[in-house]
C-alpha positions as CSV (number, residue, x, y, z in Angstrom):
1,M,41.3,11.8,24.7
2,D,43.6,12.2,21.7
3,S,42.5,13.2,18.2
4,K,42.5,9.6,16.9
5,E,40.0,8.5,19.7
6,K,37.9,11.5,19.0
7,H,37.8,10.7,15.3
8,T,36.9,7.1,16.1
9,N,34.0,8.2,18.4
10,E,32.7,10.6,15.8
11,S,32.9,8.0,13.1
12,A,31.0,5.5,15.3
13,N,28.3,8.1,16.0
14,A,28.0,8.8,12.3
15,D,27.6,5.1,11.6
16,I,24.9,4.8,14.3
17,I,23.1,7.8,12.9
18,E,23.4,6.5,9.3
19,N,22.1,3.1,10.3
20,S,19.2,4.5,12.1
21,M,18.3,6.8,9.1
22,R,18.4,3.7,6.8
23,A,16.2,1.8,9.2
24,E,13.7,4.7,9.2
25,A,13.8,4.9,5.4
26,R,13.1,1.2,5.2
27,N,10.2,1.5,7.6
28,R,8.7,4.4,5.7
29,K,9.0,2.5,2.4
30,R,7.4,-0.5,3.9
31,E,4.5,1.6,5.2
32,S,3.9,3.3,1.9
33,T,4.1,0.0,0.0
34,R,1.5,-1.4,2.4
35,K,-0.8,1.5,1.7
36,I,-0.4,1.3,-2.0
37,N,-1.0,-2.5,-1.9
38,S,-4.1,-1.8,0.1
39,L,-5.4,0.7,-2.4
40,W,-4.8,-1.7,-5.3
41,L,-6.6,-4.4,-3.4
42,W,-9.7,-2.2,-2.8
43,L,-9.6,-1.1,-6.5
44,G,-9.6,-4.7,-7.5
45,V,-12.6,-5.5,-5.2
46,L,-14.5,-2.6,-6.7
47,I,-13.8,-3.7,-10.2
48,L,-14.9,-7.2,-9.4
49,I,-18.2,-5.9,-7.9
50,A,-18.8,-3.8,-11.0
51,I,-18.2,-6.9,-13.2
52,L,-20.5,-9.0,-11.1
53,L,-23.3,-6.4,-11.2
54,Y,-22.8,-6.0,-15.0
55,W,-23.0,-9.8,-15.4
56,L,-26.1,-10.1,-13.2
57,F,-27.9,-7.3,-15.2
58,S,-26.8,-8.8,-18.5
59,I,-28.4,-12.2,-17.7
60,G,-31.6,-10.5,-16.5
61,I,-31.6,-11.6,-12.8
62,M,-31.2,-8.1,-11.4
63,E,-33.7,-6.6,-14.0
64,S,-36.3,-9.0,-12.8
65,L,-35.7,-8.3,-9.2
66,A,-35.6,-4.5,-9.8
67,G,-38.9,-4.7,-11.8
68,V,-37.4,-3.4,-15.0
69,F,-39.3,-4.7,-18.1
70,N,-38.0,-4.7,-21.7
71,G,-41.2,-4.0,-23.4
């Protein structure tokens, strides 16, 4: 094997390694994005539950069910 063939093989190996590293980076980014999106989704659900509870207490339904009297 002469030096040109050796250089070509090393270059091909470097390209393969580079492509696999890029693929791994894309996968890690996808996974972290999925986790962050999941966290935002659950935060939104918790906020909506808090708003619903506030609304129910403000119109008095939950106060009546809980036995809280205003005087």
